C-alpha positions as CSV (number, residue, x, y, z in Angstrom):
1,M,131.2,-96.4,-59.7
2,A,129.9,-93.1,-58.3
3,A,129.6,-90.2,-60.7
4,R,131.4,-86.9,-60.0
5,I,129.5,-83.7,-59.5
6,D,130.9,-82.6,-62.9
7,D,129.1,-85.5,-64.6
8,L,125.6,-86.4,-63.8
9,L,124.1,-89.6,-65.0
10,V,120.4,-89.2,-66.0
11,L,118.6,-92.1,-67.7
12,G,121.9,-93.7,-68.6
13,Q,123.3,-90.5,-70.2
14,H,126.1,-88.2,-68.9
15,I,125.0,-84.6,-68.8
16,S,127.4,-81.8,-68.3
17,K,126.9,-78.9,-65.8
18,T,126.1,-76.7,-68.9
19,D,123.4,-79.1,-69.9
20,L,122.1,-79.3,-66.4
21,A,121.8,-75.5,-66.2
22,K,119.9,-75.5,-69.4
23,Y,117.6,-78.2,-68.0
24,L,117.0,-76.2,-64.9
25,R,116.1,-73.2,-66.9
26,D,113.7,-75.2,-69.1
27,R,111.9,-77.1,-66.4
28,E,108.2,-76.5,-65.7
29,A,108.7,-74.8,-62.3
30,V,111.1,-72.4,-60.7
31,M,111.8,-72.0,-56.9
32,P,113.1,-69.3,-54.7
33,S,115.9,-71.6,-53.7
34,D,117.2,-71.4,-57.2
35,F,118.0,-67.7,-56.4
36,G,119.3,-68.2,-52.8
37,G,116.1,-68.3,-50.9
38,L,116.1,-70.3,-47.6
39,G,112.6,-70.6,-46.3
40,D,114.0,-71.0,-42.8
41,G,111.7,-68.5,-41.1
42,A,114.7,-66.2,-40.3
43,A,116.2,-64.9,-43.6
44,N,114.5,-62.2,-45.7
45,D,113.6,-64.2,-48.8
46,R,111.8,-61.3,-50.6
47,A,114.5,-60.8,-53.3
48,A,114.7,-64.6,-54.0
49,I,110.9,-65.0,-54.3
50,Q,110.7,-62.0,-56.6
51,A,113.5,-63.3,-58.8
52,C,111.7,-66.7,-58.9
53,F,108.5,-65.0,-59.9
54,D,110.2,-62.9,-62.6
55,R,111.8,-66.1,-64.1
56,A,108.4,-67.9,-64.0
57,A,106.7,-65.0,-65.8
58,A,109.5,-64.6,-68.3
59,G,109.4,-68.3,-69.2
60,G,105.7,-68.9,-68.9
61,K,106.4,-71.4,-66.1
62,F,104.9,-72.3,-62.7
63,A,106.5,-70.8,-59.6
64,F,106.8,-73.3,-56.7
65,I,107.2,-72.4,-53.0
66,P,108.5,-75.5,-51.1
67,A,107.6,-76.2,-47.5
68,G,109.0,-73.8,-45.0
69,T,108.4,-70.2,-43.8
70,W,109.5,-67.7,-46.4
71,N,109.9,-64.3,-44.7
72,V,109.4,-61.2,-46.8
73,S,109.9,-57.5,-45.8
74,G,107.7,-56.2,-48.6
75,G,105.4,-57.3,-51.4
76,V,106.1,-59.7,-54.2
77,T,104.3,-59.9,-57.6
78,L,103.9,-62.9,-59.9
79,G,103.2,-61.6,-63.4
80,G,100.3,-62.8,-65.4
81,A,102.6,-64.5,-68.0
82,A,103.4,-67.2,-65.4
83,R,101.4,-70.3,-65.7
84,G,100.6,-70.2,-62.0
85,L,101.8,-70.7,-58.4
86,I,102.0,-73.8,-56.3
87,M,102.8,-73.4,-52.6
88,Q,103.6,-75.9,-49.8
89,G,105.2,-73.3,-47.6
90,V,104.0,-70.0,-46.1
91,I,105.0,-66.5,-47.2
92,R,105.2,-64.5,-44.0
93,Y,105.2,-60.7,-44.0
94,T,107.5,-59.3,-41.2
95,G,106.4,-55.6,-41.4
96,A,105.2,-53.7,-38.3
97,T,101.6,-53.5,-37.3
98,N,101.3,-50.1,-39.1
99,A,103.5,-51.0,-42.1
100,H,100.8,-51.5,-44.7
101,T,101.5,-53.3,-48.0
102,T,100.1,-55.8,-50.4
103,V,102.2,-58.9,-49.8
104,L,101.3,-61.3,-52.7
105,T,100.0,-59.9,-56.0
106,L,98.9,-62.4,-58.7
107,G,98.5,-61.5,-62.4
108,D,99.0,-58.3,-64.3
109,G,96.8,-55.3,-63.9
110,G,95.5,-52.8,-66.4
111,T,93.6,-54.3,-69.3
112,T,95.6,-57.6,-69.4
113,R,93.6,-60.8,-69.3
114,N,95.1,-63.4,-67.0
115,G,93.3,-66.5,-68.3
116,E,93.5,-70.2,-67.6
117,R,95.8,-69.7,-64.6
118,L,96.3,-72.1,-61.6
119,Y,97.2,-71.0,-58.1
120,L,97.2,-73.7,-55.5
121,G,97.9,-73.9,-51.8
122,L,98.3,-70.2,-51.2
123,Q,99.4,-69.3,-47.7
124,V,100.2,-65.7,-46.7
125,A,100.4,-64.5,-43.1
126,R,101.4,-61.5,-41.1
127,Q,104.0,-62.0,-38.4
128,I,102.5,-59.1,-36.5
129,Q,98.8,-58.5,-36.6
130,S,97.7,-55.4,-38.6
131,D,96.3,-52.4,-36.9
132,W,93.5,-52.4,-39.5
133,S,94.0,-48.6,-40.0
134,S,94.6,-48.9,-43.8
135,E,93.1,-50.8,-46.7
136,A,96.5,-50.8,-48.3
137,D,97.2,-53.7,-45.9
138,I,96.4,-56.7,-48.0
139,G,97.5,-60.3,-47.9
140,I,96.7,-61.5,-51.4
141,V,95.5,-59.6,-54.5
142,A,94.5,-61.5,-57.6
143,R,94.0,-59.3,-60.7
144,N,92.0,-59.8,-63.8
145,L,91.6,-63.6,-63.6
146,D,89.5,-65.3,-66.2
147,S,88.6,-69.0,-66.4
148,S,91.1,-69.7,-63.6
149,L,91.4,-71.7,-60.4
150,L,92.6,-70.1,-57.2
151,E,93.0,-72.0,-53.9
152,V,93.7,-70.2,-50.6
153,R,94.7,-72.3,-47.7
154,L,95.5,-69.5,-45.3
155,V,95.6,-65.7,-45.2
156,S,95.9,-64.2,-41.8
157,G,96.4,-60.9,-39.9
158,F,95.6,-58.2,-42.5
159,T,93.1,-55.4,-43.0
160,I,92.0,-57.2,-46.1
161,G,92.8,-60.9,-46.4
162,L,92.1,-61.6,-50.1
163,R,91.1,-59.1,-52.7
164,T,89.9,-60.2,-56.2
165,L,90.3,-57.3,-58.5
166,G,88.9,-56.3,-61.8
167,D,91.4,-53.6,-62.7
168,G,91.2,-52.2,-66.3
169,R,89.1,-55.2,-67.3
170,G,87.3,-58.1,-65.6
171,F,87.8,-60.7,-62.9
172,E,85.3,-63.3,-64.1
173,D,84.3,-66.9,-64.7
174,S,86.7,-68.4,-62.2
175,T,86.6,-70.8,-59.2
176,L,88.0,-70.0,-55.7
177,M,88.6,-72.7,-53.1
178,L,88.8,-71.0,-49.7
179,G,90.4,-72.3,-46.6
180,R,91.3,-70.4,-43.3
181,I,90.7,-66.7,-43.6
182,L,91.7,-65.5,-40.2
183,N,91.9,-62.2,-38.2
184,N,91.3,-59.9,-41.2
185,R,88.9,-57.0,-41.0
186,Y,87.6,-57.9,-44.4
187,G,88.2,-61.6,-45.2
188,L,87.5,-61.4,-48.9
189,D,87.1,-58.1,-50.8
190,V,85.4,-58.5,-54.2
191,R,86.4,-55.3,-56.1
192,A,86.3,-53.4,-59.4
193,A,88.8,-50.6,-59.7
194,T,87.6,-48.6,-62.7
195,A,84.7,-48.0,-64.9
196,T,86.1,-50.3,-67.6
197,A,86.5,-53.2,-65.1
198,W,84.0,-55.8,-63.8
199,N,83.9,-58.6,-61.2
200,T,81.3,-61.2,-62.1
201,S,80.4,-64.8,-62.3
202,I,82.6,-66.4,-59.7
203,R,82.1,-69.7,-57.8
204,Y,83.4,-70.0,-54.2
205,Y,83.7,-73.2,-52.2
206,G,84.2,-73.4,-48.4
207,G,86.0,-70.7,-46.4
208,H,86.4,-70.4,-42.6
209,F,86.2,-66.6,-41.9
210,A,87.2,-66.3,-38.3
211,L,88.7,-63.8,-35.8
212,A,90.2,-64.3,-32.4
213,S,88.2,-62.6,-29.6
214,S,91.2,-60.4,-28.8
215,I,91.6,-58.9,-32.3
216,H,90.4,-55.2,-32.3
217,P,87.2,-55.9,-30.3
218,G,85.9,-52.4,-30.8
219,T,86.0,-52.4,-34.7
220,D,83.4,-53.6,-37.1
221,R,84.4,-56.6,-39.2
222,Y,83.0,-58.5,-42.2
223,G,83.6,-61.8,-43.9
224,V,83.0,-60.8,-47.6
225,R,82.8,-57.3,-48.9
226,F,81.7,-56.2,-52.4
227,S,83.3,-52.9,-53.2
228,R,84.7,-50.6,-55.9
229,G,87.7,-48.3,-56.2
230,A,86.9,-45.0,-58.0
231,P,83.4,-43.5,-57.5
232,D,82.6,-44.2,-61.1
233,A,84.0,-47.7,-61.0
234,Y,81.9,-50.7,-62.1
235,N,79.1,-51.2,-59.7
236,N,77.2,-54.3,-60.6
237,H,79.1,-57.2,-59.2
238,N,76.8,-60.1,-60.1
239,R,76.4,-63.9,-60.0
240,H,78.8,-64.7,-57.1
241,V,77.9,-68.0,-55.6
242,F,79.2,-69.1,-52.2
243,D,78.9,-72.8,-51.1
244,A,79.1,-73.6,-47.4
245,P,81.3,-70.9,-45.9
246,N,81.6,-70.6,-42.1
247,F,81.7,-67.2,-40.3
248,E,82.9,-66.7,-36.8
249,L,83.5,-63.0,-36.6
250,R,83.3,-62.4,-32.8
251,Q,80.4,-60.0,-32.2
252,Q,81.2,-58.0,-29.1
253,G,79.2,-55.1,-27.7
254,S,77.8,-52.8,-30.3
255,I,80.2,-53.5,-33.1
256,L,79.1,-55.0,-36.4
257,A,80.2,-58.5,-37.2
258,I,78.5,-59.4,-40.5
259,P,79.2,-62.1,-43.0
260,F,78.4,-60.1,-46.2
261,L,78.8,-56.4,-46.8
262,N,77.6,-55.1,-50.2
263,E,78.6,-51.6,-51.0
264,T,77.6,-52.0,-54.7
265,N,74.5,-52.4,-56.8
266,G,75.4,-56.0,-57.5
267,T,72.8,-58.7,-58.1
268,A,72.5,-62.4,-57.5
269,I,74.9,-62.7,-54.6
270,I,74.0,-66.2,-53.5
271,G,75.2,-67.9,-50.3
272,R,74.3,-71.6,-49.7
273,G,74.6,-73.6,-46.5
274,L,76.0,-70.7,-44.5
275,R,77.1,-71.3,-40.9
276,I,77.0,-68.1,-38.8
277,E,78.3,-68.2,-35.3
278,G,79.3,-65.4,-33.0
279,C,78.1,-62.7,-35.5
280,S,75.5,-60.0,-35.5
281,P,72.0,-61.3,-36.2
282,V,72.5,-60.0,-39.8
283,V,73.7,-62.1,-42.7
284,A,74.2,-59.2,-45.0
285,H,74.3,-55.4,-44.8
286,H,73.6,-53.4,-48.0
287,T,74.5,-49.8,-48.6
288,G,73.6,-49.5,-52.3
289,A,71.1,-50.8,-54.8
290,A,71.9,-54.5,-54.5
291,T,68.9,-56.8,-55.2
292,D,68.1,-60.4,-56.0
293,C,70.6,-61.6,-53.4
294,E,69.8,-64.8,-51.5
295,F,71.4,-66.3,-48.3
296,E,70.5,-69.8,-47.2
297,V,71.5,-70.2,-43.5
298,A,72.2,-73.7,-42.4
299,W,73.0,-72.7,-38.8
300,C,72.9,-69.6,-36.7
301,N,72.7,-68.5,-33.1
302,T,69.2,-67.2,-33.8
303,Y,66.4,-68.1,-36.3
304,N,65.7,-64.4,-36.7
305,V,68.7,-63.6,-38.8
306,G,68.0,-61.0,-41.5
307,I,69.4,-58.4,-43.9
308,S,70.0,-54.8,-42.9
309,Y,70.0,-51.8,-45.1
310,G,72.2,-48.7,-44.6
311,P,71.0,-45.1,-45.0
312,T,72.3,-44.9,-48.6
313,A,70.5,-48.1,-49.7
314,N,67.8,-47.6,-52.3
315,R,66.7,-51.1,-53.2
316,A,65.3,-54.1,-51.4
317,G,64.4,-57.5,-53.0
318,N,66.8,-59.8,-51.1
319,A,66.0,-62.8,-49.1
320,V,67.2,-65.0,-46.2
321,I,66.2,-68.7,-46.2
322,N,66.6,-70.4,-42.9
323,R,67.4,-74.1,-43.0
324,H,67.7,-74.5,-39.2
325,R,65.0,-74.6,-36.5
326,A,62.2,-73.7,-38.9
327,P,63.1,-74.7,-42.4
328,A,60.1,-73.3,-44.1
329,S,60.1,-70.1,-42.1
330,R,61.0,-67.8,-45.0
331,L,58.5,-69.1,-47.6
332,T,55.9,-66.5,-48.7
333,R,52.4,-66.2,-47.2
334,L,49.5,-64.8,-49.1
335,L,48.2,-61.9,-47.0
336,A,45.6,-60.3,-49.2
337,N,44.0,-61.4,-52.4
338,L,41.8,-59.7,-55.0
339,P,41.8,-62.2,-57.9
340,N,38.9,-60.3,-59.6
341,L,38.7,-56.6,-58.9
342,R,35.6,-56.3,-61.1
343,A,33.7,-58.8,-58.9
344,A,34.8,-57.0,-55.7
345,A,33.8,-53.5,-56.9
346,F,30.8,-51.7,-55.6
347,R,29.0,-48.3,-56.1
348,D,29.6,-46.1,-53.2
349,S,27.5,-43.4,-54.8
350,A,26.3,-42.4,-58.2
351,T,29.9,-41.4,-59.3
352,Y,32.2,-43.2,-56.8
353,I,33.4,-46.8,-57.1
354,G,35.3,-48.7,-54.4
355,V,36.7,-52.2,-54.0
356,E,35.8,-54.6,-51.2
357,G,38.9,-55.5,-49.1
358,A,41.1,-52.6,-50.4
359,V,41.1,-48.8,-50.2
360,V,41.2,-46.3,-53.0
361,V,44.3,-44.0,-53.1
362,A,45.0,-40.9,-55.1
363,T,48.2,-39.0,-56.1
364,S,46.4,-35.7,-56.1
365,T,47.2,-33.0,-53.6
366,T,45.8,-33.6,-50.1
367,S,45.8,-31.8,-46.8
368,A,44.9,-35.0,-44.9
369,T,47.4,-36.2,-42.4
370,I,45.9,-39.3,-40.8
371,M,45.4,-42.9,-42.1
372,S,41.6,-42.9,-41.9
373,A,41.4,-39.7,-43.9
374,L,43.8,-40.9,-46.5
375,S,42.1,-44.3,-47.0
376,W,39.1,-43.7,-49.2
377,N,36.2,-46.1,-49.5
378,A,35.7,-45.0,-53.1
379,L,36.5,-42.2,-55.6
380,D,35.5,-41.0,-59.0
381,G,37.9,-41.5,-61.8
382,I,37.3,-45.3,-61.7
383,A,35.1,-47.1,-64.2
384,A,34.1,-50.8,-64.5
385,T,34.9,-52.6,-67.7
386,A,34.0,-56.0,-68.9
387,R,36.9,-57.6,-67.0
388,G,38.5,-55.1,-64.7
389,L,38.5,-51.5,-63.4
390,L,39.8,-48.6,-65.5
391,L,41.7,-46.3,-63.2
392,N,42.7,-42.8,-64.1
393,A,46.3,-41.8,-63.9
394,N,45.9,-40.4,-60.4
395,R,43.9,-43.2,-59.0
396,G,45.0,-46.4,-57.4
397,I,44.0,-49.5,-55.3
398,A,45.9,-50.5,-52.2
399,F,45.9,-52.8,-49.2
400,V,46.3,-51.3,-45.7
401,V,48.7,-53.4,-43.7
402,Q,49.8,-53.3,-40.0
403,T,53.6,-53.3,-40.2
404,S,55.0,-52.9,-36.7
405,H,56.8,-56.3,-37.0
406,A,56.3,-57.4,-40.6
407,K,58.6,-55.4,-42.9
408,E,58.9,-57.2,-46.2
409,F,56.1,-57.6,-48.7
410,T,55.7,-58.6,-52.4
411,L,53.0,-57.0,-54.5
412,A,51.7,-58.8,-57.6
413,H,49.4,-57.1,-60.0
414,W,47.7,-58.0,-63.3
415,L,46.4,-55.7,-65.9
416,V,43.8,-57.0,-68.4
417,D,45.5,-59.2,-71.0
418,G,48.8,-59.0,-69.0
419,A,49.6,-55.5,-70.3
420,D,52.5,-53.5,-68.9
421,G,51.7,-50.5,-66.8
422,G,51.1,-49.1,-63.4
423,R,53.5,-48.0,-60.7
424,L,54.0,-49.2,-57.2
425,F,52.5,-46.8,-54.6
426,V,53.2,-46.8,-50.8
427,R,52.0,-44.5,-48.1
428,V,53.3,-45.0,-44.6
429,F,52.1,-44.1,-41.1
430,D,53.3,-44.1,-37.5
431,A,51.8,-46.1,-34.6
432,A,49.2,-43.3,-34.1
433,G,48.1,-43.4,-37.7
434,N,49.9,-40.1,-38.6
435,V,51.4,-40.0,-42.1
436,R,55.2,-40.1,-42.2
437,E,56.4,-37.6,-44.7
438,N,59.6,-38.2,-46.7
439,Q,61.6,-40.1,-44.1
440,P,64.8,-41.7,-45.4
441,Q,64.7,-45.6,-45.5
442,D,60.9,-45.7,-44.9
443,V,60.3,-47.4,-48.2
444,L,62.6,-49.4,-50.4
445,A,61.7,-51.5,-53.4
446,S,63.5,-54.2,-55.4
447,G,63.2,-53.2,-59.0
448,T,62.9,-49.4,-58.9
449,T,63.8,-46.3,-56.9
450,M,60.9,-45.1,-54.7
451,L,60.3,-41.3,-55.2
452,W,58.7,-39.1,-52.7
453,N,55.4,-37.5,-54.0
454,A,54.9,-34.5,-51.7
455,P,51.4,-33.5,-52.8
456,A,50.1,-37.0,-52.3
457,K,52.2,-37.6,-49.1
458,G,53.3,-41.0,-50.5
459,W,56.0,-42.8,-52.4
460,N,55.6,-44.0,-56.0
461,A,58.0,-46.0,-58.1
462,G,60.4,-44.2,-60.4
463,A,59.5,-46.5,-63.3
464,T,56.5,-48.3,-64.8
465,M,56.1,-51.9,-63.9
466,E,56.8,-54.0,-67.0
467,D,58.2,-57.4,-68.0
468,S,60.9,-55.9,-70.3
469,G,62.3,-53.8,-67.4
470,L,62.3,-56.9,-65.1
471,N,60.4,-54.8,-62.5
472,R,56.9,-56.2,-62.8
473,R,57.5,-58.2,-59.6
474,Q,58.2,-55.9,-56.7
475,T,59.5,-56.5,-53.2
476,I,58.8,-53.7,-50.7
477,R,60.8,-53.2,-47.5
478,L,59.6,-50.8,-44.9
479,G,61.6,-48.9,-42.3
480,P,61.6,-49.7,-38.5
481,D,59.4,-46.8,-37.5
482,V,56.6,-47.6,-40.0
483,A,53.6,-49.1,-38.2
484,F,51.0,-49.0,-41.0
485,A,51.3,-48.8,-44.7
486,Q,49.1,-48.6,-47.8
487,I,50.7,-50.8,-50.5
488,G,49.2,-50.8,-54.0
489,V,49.3,-49.7,-57.6
490,I,48.5,-46.4,-59.3
491,G,48.2,-45.4,-63.0
492,F,50.5,-42.4,-62.8
493,D,51.6,-42.5,-66.5
494,G,48.1,-42.9,-67.8
495,Q,45.0,-45.0,-67.4
496,I,45.4,-48.7,-66.4
497,E,42.8,-51.5,-66.5
498,L,43.5,-53.4,-63.3
499,E,42.2,-56.9,-63.0
500,A,43.9,-58.6,-60.0
501,L,46.0,-57.6,-57.0
502,R,47.7,-59.8,-54.5
503,L,50.0,-59.1,-51.5
504,Y,52.5,-61.6,-50.0
505,G,54.6,-61.5,-46.9
506,L,56.8,-63.8,-44.8
507,P,55.2,-66.4,-42.6
508,E,57.0,-65.6,-39.4
509,D,54.6,-62.6,-39.3
510,A,50.8,-62.6,-40.0
511,P,50.0,-58.9,-40.2
512,A,46.5,-57.6,-40.2
513,I,45.0,-56.3,-43.4
514,L,42.9,-53.3,-42.3
515,Y,39.6,-52.3,-43.9
516,G,36.0,-51.8,-42.7
517,C,37.1,-50.9,-39.1
518,P,37.1,-47.6,-37.2
519,A,40.8,-47.1,-37.9
520,V,40.2,-47.6,-41.6
521,P,36.5,-47.1,-42.3
522,A,37.0,-48.0,-46.0
523,G,37.2,-51.0,-48.3
524,T,33.8,-52.4,-47.4
525,R,30.3,-52.5,-48.9
526,H,28.8,-52.6,-45.4
527,I,28.3,-49.8,-42.8
528,A,26.8,-50.8,-39.5
529,V,25.6,-48.5,-36.7
530,E,23.8,-49.0,-33.4
531,Q,21.9,-46.4,-31.4
532,T,19.3,-46.4,-28.6
533,W,15.8,-45.3,-29.7
534,D,13.2,-44.2,-27.2
535,L,10.2,-44.7,-29.4
536,A,7.2,-42.5,-28.5
537,S,3.8,-44.0,-27.6
538,L,2.1,-45.4,-30.7
539,G,-1.6,-46.0,-31.3
540,P,-2.9,-48.7,-33.7
541,G,-1.4,-48.0,-37.2
542,A,0.6,-45.0,-36.0
543,V,4.2,-44.4,-37.3
544,G,7.2,-43.1,-35.5
545,L,10.1,-41.6,-37.4
546,F,13.8,-41.4,-36.3
547,D,16.7,-39.9,-38.3
548,V,20.1,-41.5,-37.7
549,T,23.5,-40.1,-38.8
550,V,25.4,-42.7,-40.8
551,P,28.6,-41.3,-42.3
552,G,29.0,-42.7,-45.9
553,A,25.3,-43.4,-46.5
554,R,24.2,-42.4,-50.0
555,Q,20.9,-42.5,-51.8
556,G,20.5,-45.8,-53.6
557,D,22.2,-47.8,-50.8
558,L,20.4,-50.9,-49.5
559,V,19.3,-50.4,-45.9
560,S,18.0,-52.8,-43.3
561,A,17.1,-52.0,-39.6
562,S,16.0,-53.8,-36.5
563,L,14.8,-52.8,-33.1
564,L,15.6,-55.0,-30.1
565,S,12.1,-54.8,-28.5
566,S,9.7,-56.9,-26.4
567,T,7.0,-56.8,-29.0
568,R,6.6,-58.4,-32.4
569,F,4.1,-55.8,-33.5
570,I,6.5,-53.1,-34.7
571,D,7.2,-53.0,-38.4
572,I,10.6,-51.4,-39.1
573,T,11.6,-49.9,-42.4
574,A,14.6,-47.7,-43.3
575,A,16.0,-45.8,-46.2
576,V,18.8,-43.2,-46.9
577,W,16.9,-39.9,-46.6
578,S,19.9,-37.7,-47.6
579,N,23.7,-38.0,-47.6
580,N,24.8,-39.4,-44.3
581,V,21.3,-39.7,-42.9
582,V,19.1,-42.8,-42.6
583,R,15.4,-42.4,-41.8
584,V,13.8,-45.2,-39.8
585,A,10.1,-45.7,-39.6
586,A,8.4,-47.8,-36.9
587,R,4.7,-48.7,-37.5
588,N,2.4,-50.2,-34.9
589,I,0.7,-53.1,-36.6
590,S,-1.3,-54.2,-33.6
591,G,-4.8,-53.1,-32.5
592,A,-3.5,-51.7,-29.2
593,T,-1.6,-48.6,-28.1
594,F,1.8,-49.2,-26.4
595,D,4.8,-47.2,-25.1
596,L,8.0,-49.2,-25.4
597,A,11.0,-48.7,-23.2
598,P,14.3,-47.4,-24.9
599,A,15.6,-50.1,-27.2
600,L,18.7,-50.8,-29.3
601,L,18.3,-49.8,-33.0
602,S,20.6,-51.5,-35.4
603,I,21.1,-50.2,-39.0
604,Q,23.1,-51.8,-41.8
605,I,23.8,-50.2,-45.1
606,T,25.0,-52.3,-48.1
607,K,26.6,-50.7,-51.1
608,R,25.4,-52.0,-54.5
609,R,27.4,-54.4,-56.6
610,I,28.2,-53.3,-60.1
611,P,26.1,-55.3,-62.5
């Protein structure tokens, strides 16, 4: 016999309507339909959804949104006391294109920890596409999550699709499963609101960040942004790892369409297996001091995708790893190597010491303005030790690199016994070899702020290179107008005993290391000149003398000379007669007198090794 509505048979027991109501209140999940919601795509279900969320938070239950389209005219908030939210349907915001609001807020703000929460199947869409004029237009905000799981199936049509927010405390140690993130100016905004907040240690899986070609084609757009609220808010968003997201942001004309925008000083932003299609040829744009970020590109429209740095950026030290077309194209290349500076050192004069393959630099005041005059073959203030070279505080050793195309380098240095010390030093020049003085964005480094040294016309690191400061290893990035650069190490804070110096670059470029050439007549033990000598008539045993100007020649240098003549009976000897002058003697060792035609005289000077 059928039961009446007044009596419900459950597991063989009759339960009254009063007991049924109690059961409904005590069940694990509550629904908007419990409060009159329809989910028919026509009714305004905002009040019903908010009542559902309030009940879930009050009872520590799950909120459940069944299949359907649940229209809302304003935002709804699920408090942090709720166990979570499970959605099969879509929450659709019906506000006008310029009616900006946050539609779905998850978790309490302030200093409340929303831990061990579960949010599954989230779908929030705008009925009318946002005009992107306000960042108050947000699809989903998740606040202060900790050790939680959040799955977004769809968020579409907003200025900001999904914002994860550390408010008065942290958003941390959680996992995000990302689905379709469509037609938002910023697909995901990773944010800290205050100085006491943080946003760190998050894992992201998937994510299709895409825009239709008709959506605001004249406005810049980004897939993921790292940002902060107040100017003094937390600024070190770190250890965010993205696995296999897809970015189709519709680059059109001169607008920017970039997967990652980092406005913070965050570190270790890692992207793996990225697909980049229809975007700018830039995987990430940095405007702060972000470093140690790494982006592995599985596919892109170009193999030359890179990282760009805004005018306010003051750190480099980030990398792109291409896994398409040329998988090894971003591995490092050894460009210059001085594994033993002591063995490469030579005496340029009685008091000056130089290093073969590198130039000597100084931080003292200089009036020189061109590369050749600022690249010294040797200087005083350098002394050979048993294992290295002892450099005074204002002395340094540097490589000179051609940098018209190659822009990223890593300098590795070693002091005797691995001691801390030394500072990075970089001096830059234009294509004509003129020094560039204090131009913004000319020099960025990974582990330190580069400071302009006006007297020396160069840039030096703001801190000593040391293991404890995690800035011994330095990456250097040079600006687009830098054609040549000196990259090296100076003492600055005191004497350093330098033993080894190496420079690395990226293998898509093989820039020249300049030394011992007319543009950089330094960094070499050898000076060679050629000049025509019209030797006078010589009788048997007679000697002809010829003085040749050789810039850099010093007494004590080893000198050899040869004359390209038709006779074998001329004995040629040469020696440094005075600074910059070599005297050549030609003696007739035959028994006859002869008058030779003008001939080519070659002279080579070799600086002495240090014993």
